[in-house]
C-alpha positions, 0 to 999 in steps of 0.5 A, a space after each residue: 500500500 503506497 503512502 499516497 493512497 493512505 493520504 488520499 483518505 485524509 483531506 485537509 479539514 475545513 475547520 469551520 465545519 467543526 466549530 460553532 460560529 461563536 467559537 471561531 474566535 476562541 483559541 484552540 490547542 494547535 497540533 505539533 508541526 511534526 504530525 503527519 497530515 492524517 494525524 493533524 486531521 485526527 487532532 482537529 477532529 478531536 480538539 475542534 469538536 470539544 469545548 475550547 477549554 477541554 484540552 490544555 498544553 500539558 495534554 499535548 503528548 497524550 493527544 499526539 499519541 492518540 492521533 498517531 494511533 488513530 491514524 495508524 489504525 486507519 492505515 491498518 484498516 485500509 490494508 485489511 480492506 484490500 486483503 482477501 483473508 482466504 488468499 493470505 491468511 498469515 498477512 490477515 492474521 498479522 494485520 488483525 492483531 495489529 488492528 486489535 492492539 491499536 484499538 486497545 491503545 485508542 480506547 485507553 487514550 480516549 478514556 483517559 482524555 474523557 473522549 468516550 460517551 461513557 466518560 461524558 454521561 452519568 450512569 443513570 443518564 446512559 441507562 435511561 437513554 439505552 432503555 428508551 432506545 430499547 423500548 422504542 425498538 421493541 414497539 416496532 415501526 409500522 413499516 416493518 410489518 407484513 401488512 405494510 409490505 402487502 399494501 405496497 405490493 397491492 
C-alpha cells in the first residue's frame, strides 16, 4: 500500500465545519508541526469538536499519541480492506492483531482524555437513554410489518 493512497483518505479539514460560529474566535490547542497530515486531521477532529477549554498544553503528548494511533489504525484498516483473508491468511492474521492492539491503545487514550460517551454521561443518564432506545425498538415501526409490505405490493 503506497503512502499516497493512505493520504488520499485524509483531506485537509475545513475547520469551520467543526466549530460553532461563536467559537471561531476562541483559541484552540494547535497540533505539533511534526504530525503527519492524517494525524493533524485526527487532532482537529478531536480538539475542534470539544469545548475550547477541554484540552490544555500539558495534554499535548497524550493527544499526539492518540492521533498517531488513530491514524495508524486507519492505515491498518485500509490494508485489511484490500486483503482477501482466504488468499493470505498469515498477512490477515498479522494485520488483525495489529488492528486489535491499536484499538486497545485508542480506547485507553480516549478514556483517559474523557473522549468516550461513557466518560461524558452519568450512569443513570446512559441507562435511561439505552432503555428508551430499547423500548422504542421493541414497539416496532409500522413499516416493518407484513401488512405494510402487502399494501405496497397491492
